[in-house]
N, C-alpha and C positions, 0 to 999 in steps of 0.2 A: 254276055247275052242270051237267055234261052228261049226262042220262040216257038211259039205250035199253035194249035189251037186243040182246044178239050173237046174230047171225044163223048160219046153218050155215055159213061158209066160216072163221068163227073158232072152231069150235070139230072136235075128233074123235065122231065121228059111232059110231067101233064100242064104243067106251068110255065108260062111264057110273061116275061116281065111287057109292063104296059109302059112302054118307054116313051116319050117327044121327042128325045136325042140321047146319044150313049150316056153309060154307068160305067163310071170305072173303079173298082172295087180295086184297093191298096193295100199291101202291109211292109212295112218295112223293119228290119231288126237294124240294131242301132249299136253302140260304142257301151248305151246306156239310156237311162231314161233322163237325161236332165237335157232338158231341148234345148235351152241356151249353149248349153256345153257340150253336146256327145255329138256323134256324124255318124250319118245309114253306112250300112258296111251290103244294107241287102234290099234291093228295092221289088217287087211281083204288082204287078198292071193287070188286072183281069178285066176285060174294054167287054162289057155287053152293048151291043145293038141294036139298036130297032128291029129292024128284022128278024131278028133273032139267034145271030150269028154273034160269035166270042172267041176274041183275038188274046192268049197272055205272052206276056214280055214280063223276063227277070235282068237284072242289072245285077253282075257283086257290082261291090263299090270302091275303092279304097279311101277310108277315114280320113289321113293322112297321121292320125293318129295311135298309139296300142288300143287294142280291145282288152279292157280285163279278162283275168282267167275264169272269176265268176260267172261274165257274160257270157263268154267262150262255149263253156258247159251248159247254157240255157239253149244258144239255136244254134251249136256244133261247128261256129264260123271262128278260123283263128287266126292272128297276125301272116301266117304263110298262106292261106286258101288268100287272101289279096291283095298280100305284098304288089304281085305284076298287073292289078284290075284299077282302069282309070279310077279318077277323080273326081267328083259329082258334080264339079265347075265343068268337067269335060265332056260331059255325059246330061248338064242341064236341060238344056234345050233337048236336047230327042226323047227326055221322055215326060216332060211339058209339050212337047209337039204330038208324042204318041195321047198323054189325054186329050189335047187341043180343050175343046170346049165343055167335056162332060161333067156331068155331074159324078157327086164324088162317094164313095162308101167305102165303109171295111168296119172292123169290130175295136170297139173300144177307137176310133180314127177321130171323133173330136178332141180328146185330150190329150192325144201321143202323137198320132200316125202325121193329123194334119196340122198342128201345130211344127214337128219336125220336119215336113214337108218342105213348107211355106219360109221356115227359116234357112231349108238348102240352097231354095232357091235365091234369097236376098243375099244372101252369101255370094251367090254364083253373080250377082247382078239380073237376077233371069224376072221379067217383072210377071207373077202367077197370077192372074188376075181372079180373084175368087168374090166379087160384087153380084155376078148376077146366077154362078151355083146354086145348084142344093144339094144339101149333103147329108147321108142316110147312115148313119150310126146302130150299124145290126145289135151292137151291145145293149146301148138302149133299148133297143126292144122287149130280148131279151129279160136283161135284168128287169123289168118293171111288169114284165108279162111269168116271168119263170125264175132270176135271179141263179145261173148258173155261168159256170166257165163256159170257154169255145169246145173244148173236147166234150166236154158235159153237153152244152147243146147242139154240136155235131151227132153226140152220141143219143140226146132227144128226139130231136127232129129229124132225123136219115137212119136212123137203128144202123149205125155203123160204126166201129171204131175210129178214132184220126190214125193216123198211122204217120208220122214225121211233124208232128205239133213243134209248132218253133222253125220250121221250116218255110222260108218266104211264100212259097208256091203253096205250098203245102198247105197253109192257112188262111191262103187269100180264098183259093178253093175250098178250104170246107166254109170258108164267109158266105159269099157266094152260095154253096146248098142250103145253107141254115136260113139267110133269107126268104128263100124261093117254099124252105121246109113250116117256116112262118106264116108266110103271107098262107097258104094253103090250110094251117091248123089252124087262124086266126082271122079266118076269112069272115066269118059272121058273128064273132065273139065280143060283146059288150068289154068296156072298162070306164073304171069310175074311176075319176084323179082325184086328190088330197081337198078339192074344193067340193066335192060332190056332187062334178060335170060325169053324165053319163058319154059313153061316146061307141063307135065299132072304129078305133083308131090303122091297125094293120090292116088296109088294105092295097091292092094295084097299083099305085099311084107315085111318083116319084116325091112330088109337093107334100101329100098329105105323111105320107114317110117320114119327111124332113122336116118337120111342124109338131111329127110325133117324140119323134130321136132326140131333137136340141132341147134338151130339158131345160139346160138352165141358160139360153139364148145366150152364147157368149158370142162376142164381139173379136176379139183374138184369138178365140181356139185356145188362149193358156188361160181361159179362163181367169185376166185378170180386170178385163172389160168385160161385162155384160148387160145384155137390152135390160131396162128396168120392165114393167109392167105397160107402161106410159110409151113404150118407146124409145127413152133415152139413154145416151151412154152413160155408166153409170162406172161406179170404183165398185171391185168385187171381192179388196183385201185390204187389212190392217186401218189406218184411224178413219178414214174417208168412207168405208166402205158402207152399199148401198147411197152414197150421194152419187148426183151427179159428176160431169165433170166440169159441166158451166159450175155447180157451186163452190167446187174444189176450185177452182183457176179464180175465181173473182175475190175469193176472199185466200187462199193461201197461191198465190199462181208458180212460189217459188216449189211446191212442188212435182209440176211439170219438170224441172231443170232435173230432181232430187233422181226423179225415174227415167229421165234418158240417159244421168249418166253413173243408173245402177244398174245391174244385172241382170237385164227383164230381155224375154226372148226377143228378136229384129222387128219381127211382125206386129207385138206391144206396140213396139217405141212405131212403129207407122200408125198405123192404131192411133196410139195419142199426139203425132203428131197432125191427124187429121181431127179429132177433135181440137184440138190447141187452136189451129188456123181455124175454125167455126169461129172456136167463142173469140177469136181477135180481128173477123169478122164482122161480128154481130159488134162488137164493140164497137171497133174503128163505125161502123154504120148509124147507132147509136152517139156518135160524140158530133159526124155528120149532121146532123136532123136537129141536136141542138140549138146550131147560131139560126138555121134557120126559124127553129120555133120561137127563140127569144127575139128575133127582129123581128118576128109576125106581131108578138107581146108585147112590143114596144110598141110597131105601128098600131093596134089596138089601144092601147092608152094614151099615145098624143091623141088618136083622134078623139077620143072621150073626154077630154080633158076643157070643161065650159073654156070659150072664147072670150076671150074678154071685148066690153061692150066699145063700139068706136067713136072719137073723144067728140062733143061738140064746137065745134070754130071757134076761134077767138073773138068775142069784142069791143067796140070801140069804149074805150072812157068815156062817160061820161059828168054828170055833175052829182048824179045820186051814188054813185063809186067813189067818188070824188068826197062827199059828204062822209061817208058809211066806213072811207079809211081812219077821216077826222076823229070820229067818234069810239074808233079802235082804239088806237094810238094817243088821243090827247090832244091833237094840235088844229 
C-alpha cells in the first residue's frame, strides 16, 4: 500500500470541489472485465475532503487466480508482482473504513469499478452500504459532452499528456483532474437531452452530477436491474426487459429462482432478493386484508337481508273454524 498526498502539480488550484461530505475517486485494475468472475489486483482511492485536502491510498491485491497475459500487458501487473500481496478479504475492512461514508466518483465507475468493488466486498462479507451514497461517473459527463477516452479527456481538459495510463494511481489522479477541468469548462454550458429538455447540468455540486451521470438509473450497477421513469425497479435484459420485478414475479415466480441460480453478480442477486422480499410482503399484506374484507362484506350482506315478519300468536279454536274445516274436507 502506498500513501501520499497529492502536491500542487496534481490538482487544479483555480477550483475547489463544493462538497457536503468526502468524495472518493477510485480506480481498479483487475484480472479481466467479468464482474462475476474476475478479481481486483490493484485499487487506488483519492479521497477529496470538504475542506479542500486530498489523500491518496493504493493497494496491490493478490487475486487468488492467474492474471491473463493479455490483461497484464494492458495494466502492467503480472502474477509475480502480486504473489506476496494480501488478498482482498484481508484488505476489505481497511479499504471500506478509508472510504467511509464518502460519495463515489470514477471513470466508467458505474459500469465497472463500482460493481466490481461491491462484488469483492460481498465475497469478503463486508457490508458496504450504497443506499445513501451519491456516485459521479466522470466518463458519462465526458461522453455526453465530448465523447472521448480518458487519455483524450486528460489531453482535452488538462492540456497535458497522460503518463502511465492504466496504472491505477495515474488513472485516478487523471480522473480527478478531468472532473475539475469539466467543471471549469462547462460551468455555463447548456445541454439538451434526447427529450429536448435544456439545462446546465455540469455544476460544482455532487447531487447534480449524480443525476447527470447516472444516465441509465442502475439499481445493481451491473445494469441487470434499472429504475424506470416511475422509479420502479425493472429488468433490463432478456425476455422481461422493461417489465417491473413485481409484474414478472406475479406471472413467473420461477424467474427469481433462475436468476438466483444463474451466473449473475452477487450484488445483482442481493438487490433481486430485496425486490423479492418486497413483492412477497405486499402479497402477504393483500392476503391478510382479504379475510377482513370478506368478513365485512358478509356482515353487510347479513345486515341488509329483509327481516321476517313476527308470527301472530295462535288463536283458540272456535265454531267458525270448525265449520270451515268441515266445508274443506267434506265432513
